[in-house]
C-alpha positions as CSV (number, residue, x, y, z in Angstrom):
1,T,6.6,14.3,8.4
2,A,7.7,15.2,11.6
3,R,5.0,13.4,13.4
4,K,4.9,10.6,11.4
5,L,9.0,10.4,12.5
6,L,8.0,10.1,16.3
7,V,5.1,8.0,15.8
8,G,7.5,5.4,14.1
9,K,10.3,5.8,16.7
10,L,7.2,5.4,19.5
11,R,6.6,2.2,18.1
12,D,10.2,1.0,17.8
13,V,10.6,2.0,21.1
14,D,7.3,-0.4,22.2
15,N,8.4,-3.3,20.3
16,G,11.7,-3.0,21.7
17,I,10.3,-3.2,25.4
18,R,8.1,-6.1,24.1
19,G,11.2,-7.9,22.8
20,L,13.1,-7.3,26.2
21,L,10.4,-8.5,28.3
22,R,9.7,-11.7,26.0
23,G,13.1,-12.8,26.5
24,F,12.4,-13.6,29.4
25,G,9.4,-15.2,29.2
26,L,7.0,-12.1,29.7
27,K,4.4,-10.9,27.6
28,V,3.0,-7.6,27.5
29,G,0.0,-8.4,25.7
30,P,-3.0,-6.0,24.3
31,V,-2.9,-2.8,26.0
32,G,-3.6,0.6,25.6
33,E,-1.0,3.3,24.8
34,R,-1.6,4.9,28.3
35,T,-1.4,1.7,30.1
36,F,1.8,0.3,28.6
37,P,4.1,1.7,31.0
38,A,2.4,0.3,34.1
39,R,2.2,-3.3,32.5
40,A,5.6,-3.0,31.4
41,R,7.0,-2.3,34.8
42,E,4.5,-5.1,36.5
43,L,5.5,-7.5,34.5
44,A,10.0,-6.4,35.2
45,A,8.9,-5.8,38.9
46,D,10.6,-8.8,40.1
47,R,13.6,-8.7,38.5
48,Q,16.2,-5.7,39.0
49,P,18.6,-6.0,36.3
50,L,15.4,-5.8,33.6
51,T,14.0,-2.9,35.3
52,A,17.3,-1.1,35.0
53,V,17.5,-1.5,31.3
54,I,13.7,-0.9,30.9
55,E,12.9,2.3,32.8
56,P,15.1,4.7,30.4
57,L,13.6,3.2,27.5
58,L,10.0,4.5,29.2
59,Q,11.3,7.5,29.8
60,V,12.2,7.9,26.4
61,R,9.0,6.7,25.7
62,E,7.2,9.5,27.7
63,T,9.2,11.9,25.9
64,L,8.3,10.9,22.4
65,L,4.5,10.4,23.7
66,S,4.5,14.2,24.7
67,E,6.3,15.6,21.4
68,R,4.0,13.7,19.5
69,E,0.7,14.8,21.2
70,R,2.7,18.6,20.6
71,L,2.7,17.9,17.0
72,H,-0.6,16.6,16.5
73,R,-1.9,19.7,18.3
74,L,0.0,22.1,15.6
75,V,-1.9,19.6,12.9
76,I,-5.2,20.0,14.6
77,H,-4.2,24.1,14.3
78,A,-3.5,24.0,10.9
79,T,-6.6,22.0,9.8
80,R,-8.9,24.3,11.9
81,D,-7.6,27.5,10.0
82,D,-7.8,26.2,6.4
83,A,-11.3,25.8,4.8
84,V,-10.3,23.3,2.5
85,C,-9.1,20.7,5.4
86,R,-12.4,21.6,7.2
87,K,-14.4,20.4,4.1
88,L,-12.5,17.7,4.0
89,M,-12.7,16.3,7.3
90,T,-16.3,15.9,6.7
91,V,-15.9,12.8,5.0
92,P,-15.9,9.7,7.1
93,G,-12.6,8.4,8.2
94,V,-10.7,11.7,7.2
95,G,-9.4,13.4,10.2
96,P,-7.1,16.2,10.7
97,V,-3.7,14.4,9.6
98,T,-5.3,12.5,6.6
99,A,-6.7,16.0,5.2
100,L,-3.6,17.9,6.0
101,T,-1.1,15.2,4.5
102,F,-4.0,15.1,1.8
103,C,-3.9,19.1,0.9
104,S,-0.1,18.6,1.2
105,A,0.6,16.0,-1.3
106,V,-1.5,17.4,-4.1
107,D,-1.1,21.2,-3.6
108,D,-2.9,22.2,-6.2
109,P,-6.2,20.0,-7.6
110,A,-6.2,21.8,-11.0
111,R,-3.0,19.8,-12.3
112,F,-5.3,16.7,-12.2
113,S,-7.2,16.7,-15.4
114,R,-9.2,13.6,-14.1
115,S,-9.5,13.1,-10.6
116,R,-9.5,9.0,-11.3
117,A,-5.7,10.1,-12.1
118,I,-5.4,10.6,-8.5
119,G,-5.1,7.0,-7.2
120,A,-2.3,6.1,-9.8
121,H,-0.5,9.2,-8.5
122,F,-0.4,8.0,-4.9
123,G,0.3,4.8,-5.8
124,L,-3.2,2.9,-5.0
125,T,-3.6,1.4,-8.6
126,P,-2.6,-2.5,-9.1
127,R,0.4,-3.3,-11.6
128,R,-0.8,-4.9,-14.8
129,Y,1.7,-7.4,-16.7
130,Q,0.4,-7.6,-20.3
131,S,2.3,-10.1,-22.8
132,G,0.7,-11.8,-26.0
133,E,-2.5,-13.6,-24.2
134,T,-0.8,-12.9,-20.6
135,D,-2.6,-10.5,-18.7
136,R,-2.1,-10.5,-14.9
137,V,-3.2,-7.8,-12.5
138,G,-0.7,-7.4,-9.3
139,H,-0.4,-5.4,-6.4
140,I,-0.8,-1.9,-5.7
141,S,2.5,0.4,-7.2
142,K,3.1,2.1,-4.4
143,Q,4.6,4.8,-6.5
144,G,4.0,8.8,-5.4
145,D,3.8,9.8,-2.2
146,G,4.1,7.2,0.7
147,L,3.2,9.7,3.6
148,A,-0.3,10.0,1.7
149,R,-0.6,6.6,0.9
150,Q,-0.7,5.7,4.0
151,A,-3.0,8.4,5.5
152,L,-6.1,7.4,2.9
153,Y,-5.1,3.8,4.0
154,E,-5.9,4.7,7.6
155,A,-8.6,6.7,6.8
156,A,-10.1,3.6,4.7
157,N,-9.6,1.3,7.8
158,V,-11.6,3.8,9.8
159,L,-14.4,4.3,7.8
160,L,-14.6,0.3,7.2
161,T,-14.0,-0.5,10.6
162,R,-14.9,2.2,13.1
163,T,-17.2,4.4,11.7
164,S,-21.2,3.3,12.5
165,R,-22.9,6.0,10.5
166,W,-23.8,4.2,7.1
167,S,-23.0,5.6,3.6
168,S,-22.7,4.4,0.1
169,L,-19.0,4.3,0.0
170,K,-19.0,1.9,3.1
171,A,-21.5,-0.3,1.6
172,W,-19.6,-0.7,-1.3
173,G,-16.1,-1.4,0.7
174,M,-18.0,-3.6,2.7
175,A,-19.3,-5.5,-0.6
176,I,-15.6,-5.4,-1.7
177,A,-14.6,-6.8,1.8
178,K,-17.0,-9.8,1.2
179,R,-16.4,-10.7,-2.5
180,S,-12.1,-10.0,-1.7
181,G,-11.0,-9.5,1.4
182,M,-10.9,-6.5,4.0
183,R,-7.6,-5.5,3.0
184,R,-8.6,-5.6,-0.7
185,A,-11.7,-3.4,0.2
186,K,-9.3,-1.1,2.3
187,V,-7.1,-0.4,-0.6
188,A,-10.0,0.1,-3.0
189,V,-11.6,2.3,-0.6
190,A,-8.2,4.2,0.1
191,R,-8.3,5.0,-3.7
192,K,-12.3,5.7,-4.2
193,L,-11.2,8.4,-0.8
194,A,-8.7,10.0,-3.3
195,V,-10.9,10.6,-6.1
196,V,-13.6,12.1,-3.4
197,L,-11.8,14.3,-1.6
198,L,-10.0,15.6,-4.9
199,G,-13.5,16.3,-6.6
200,M,-14.8,18.1,-3.4
201,W,-11.7,20.2,-3.3
202,R,-11.5,20.9,-7.0
203,D,-15.8,21.3,-7.6
204,G,-16.3,22.9,-4.1
205,T,-19.1,20.0,-3.5
206,E,-20.2,18.4,-0.2
207,F,-19.9,14.7,0.8
208,H,-22.7,12.7,-0.6
209,W,-23.6,10.2,2.1
210,G,-26.5,8.3,-0.3
211,K,-29.4,7.0,0.8
212,E,-29.6,3.5,2.9
213,A,-31.9,0.9,0.9
214,V,-34.8,-0.3,2.9
215,V,-34.7,-4.3,4.4
216,A,-37.7,-5.9,4.3
């Protein structure tokens, strides 16, 4: 939770700097986290009043970045000493933050009678409105632990867009993306990840990668 707070404040500072520069017709554009300060200073170099305003924000940003990294190291240390977290991190897309957040939110896996119930617990199941002949499926409910839901969604994003190794879970998600769009696919994979992680934790099983079909 503390780490998420600093991540949010860091994002606010970045957006604030971008907004100040944009007011002068200056666009930062897509830059890396570490190269952001140099780019901002470069754009404001010829405008001393603007530099005087942005520089304190960049100093605050540097402090936030340093403290966020310190908290992240604490997260890594906590997962390194936890057997359950280490097992969950064998799942593609699941890193230290997701593993620790999931374990903290679930607390006791035995309290879920069925693995599928965890999707609704984290608000990752669609709302349904039924009245007479009307049966409409809406957006996800977003009930329960928002931090865990966000972590699962980010893990699903990594699995679908950055993980190169094939798995039956990724193939399933990409099939949904092709049919219904990437956003829906990420939500569906996040829900499936919650089920998989709970099953692994409760049963002590390993992640099943599956077998890739041979293409002629």
